C-alpha positions, 0 to 999 in steps of 0.5 A: 434227329428223331424220325417216325414214319408210318405207311398205312398201306403196309400196316394193313397189308399183312395179317399174321397170327401165331400160337405155340403150346407145348408140354415139358416132362422132366424125367430127372435132373439130367433128362428133359422131354419136350413136345411143342405145337406151333401154328402160324397163319399169314395172309396178304390183304392187298387187292391182288394177294400173293399168298394166303397160307397156314403152317403147322409144326409138331416138335419133339425134343430130348435133352440130356445132361452129363455134368458139363456136357449137354446133348439134345435131339429133336424131330419135327413134322411140318404141314403147309397149307396154301389156301390160294392154290388149294395145295398142301404138303408136308415135310419132316426134319430133325436135328442134334446139338452137342454143347460142352461147358469146358470151364466156367468162362468157356463153352463150345457147341456143334450142331446139325439140322435137316429140314425147313428152317423156320415156318414160312410158305414154300420153304425148301428143306436144307441141311445146316451144320455149324460150330460155335464158342461162347467166351467170358474173358473179362467181367461183364464181357462176353464173346460169341463166335459161330461158323455155319454151312448151309446146303439148300435144296438145288438150284440154290448154292451152298453158303458159309456164314460167319458171325462174331458177337461181342457184348459189354455190360457197363456199370449201371446195366448199360450195354454196348454190342457189336455184331459182325457177319460174313455170308459167302456163297460157295461156287457161285457168282453171287457177291459176298455179304458183309455186315456190321451192326452196333448198338448201345442200350441204356435202361431208365425207369419212369417213376409213377409212384406206388401206393402206400400199402404195396411195394415192388420187388426187382432182382436177377437170377445169375450164375455166381462165380461166372465172369460177366455175371451171366443171367439165367433165363426163364427161371420162374421166381415165386413171391408170396404166391405171385410168379415171374419169369426172368428175361434173357438177362436173368431179370424179374420184377414184381410191380405190386406186392402187398406190404409186409414179409414175403417168402421168395424162392426159385422153382428148381425145375426151371433152372438149367440142369446141374444148377442149384441156388447159392442160398437155401430157399426160401428167402425173406423179402420185407416189402415196404409200402411205396418202395421197391426192394431189390434182391439178387439170387445167385445159382451155382453148379450142384455138388454130389456125394456117393456114399457106400456103407460096406459090411465086414464079417469074419472069414468062414462065418466065424463068431465075432470073438477073438483070442486076446492076441489073435485077430480074425480075418475080415472079408467084405460081406456086402452093403448095409441096407436101410441105414439112415444117413444125414447131411447137415449144413446150417439149418439145411438137412438132407437125410436118406437111407442106403439102398439094398446094396448099401449105396446112397447118392445125394445130388443137388447139394450146395457147395460148402461144408456139410457134416455127415452123420449116420444113425448107429441104431440101424447097424447090425447087432454087435457092429460098429462104423469106422466113423459115425460123423465126419465133415465134407467140403464140397466145391461147385460141380464136385462129386465126392465118393465116400466109403463107411466101413462096418465091422464086428465088435470083437469080444476078446477071450482070455485063455486061462491055463489051470495047473 
């Protein structure tokens, strides 16, 4: 049975407009600043209107990532304008959120917020604190658990809300989801509210045909090696200059691309902190007229390498000479600055010089085997490194600390006694 109902009175009773603008500043791969402005207008158009109001919200946020630990802070200023009564009032708020990706299949979060929850008229400020857990026990299965306490402004009673959400992705992208919620008011005679919501979704395409000189490109950006093939939301994909953002399941689509070869890449600034594409960008996509090509792009946790090039000199500043049977004592004399070091993996090359202390930290590296080579021409005169080329096997999320020692090439003196 399929029913479709329409109530003309309700469809014209409410007029609602909303706009949101913002800026995002990426200070580093770990730190992101945001500033958003949200404007909303609601008007009751019935003969005896009950509300005509506008709301303005300005929110500043800071997000910082420490490997598997992610923290965010926010502060908001909200102004409500009740145009029926001519009154307006301002409110402020803020919040903090802390999340930990304990393993690729487990993440936990804790949060607290104070202020109006959402843009609405006459919303009283309340404090919300909660704990959450995201689990991926099996391929295609995800579980979200959440417990939340709300402390509204009196006389409303505090409440506890418990939510369990299960999502199971079947072969062919069909999805079964179940959401269970319990809402209990503390110290109140209000009845407890329990609810269960189940849904089944199936995707299907209605073919309409493509012109012979254009084709399509679809795919997804997903976390490789994570159970459930979790998609990456809001990643920007560039295909020959055309842009598309991934949806909540990491999917993107280009419906009309010129026939021929296109370069496809993911904007690294739009990936979550600490993630890099599994394959070097850009990728090549051969678009055929009248056909749609599928391209899935995996992302993994980045690897890091901390290198230090240390210079050793003879103790006491003695010249770099040694008698045949004697070795001078060498002591650490600081780092070697300005020494170029190259990391190479297939056709991918990263090269940077060491800083004033002889240190070099390389981030955003893809997991795999890298070959490290240093430019020996940058070494001090009559000095040599203990290794000028070596290999590193980097795992996702790993940080490798390596040390290269530079020592003087000692000239041997042979003492000849004359009769």
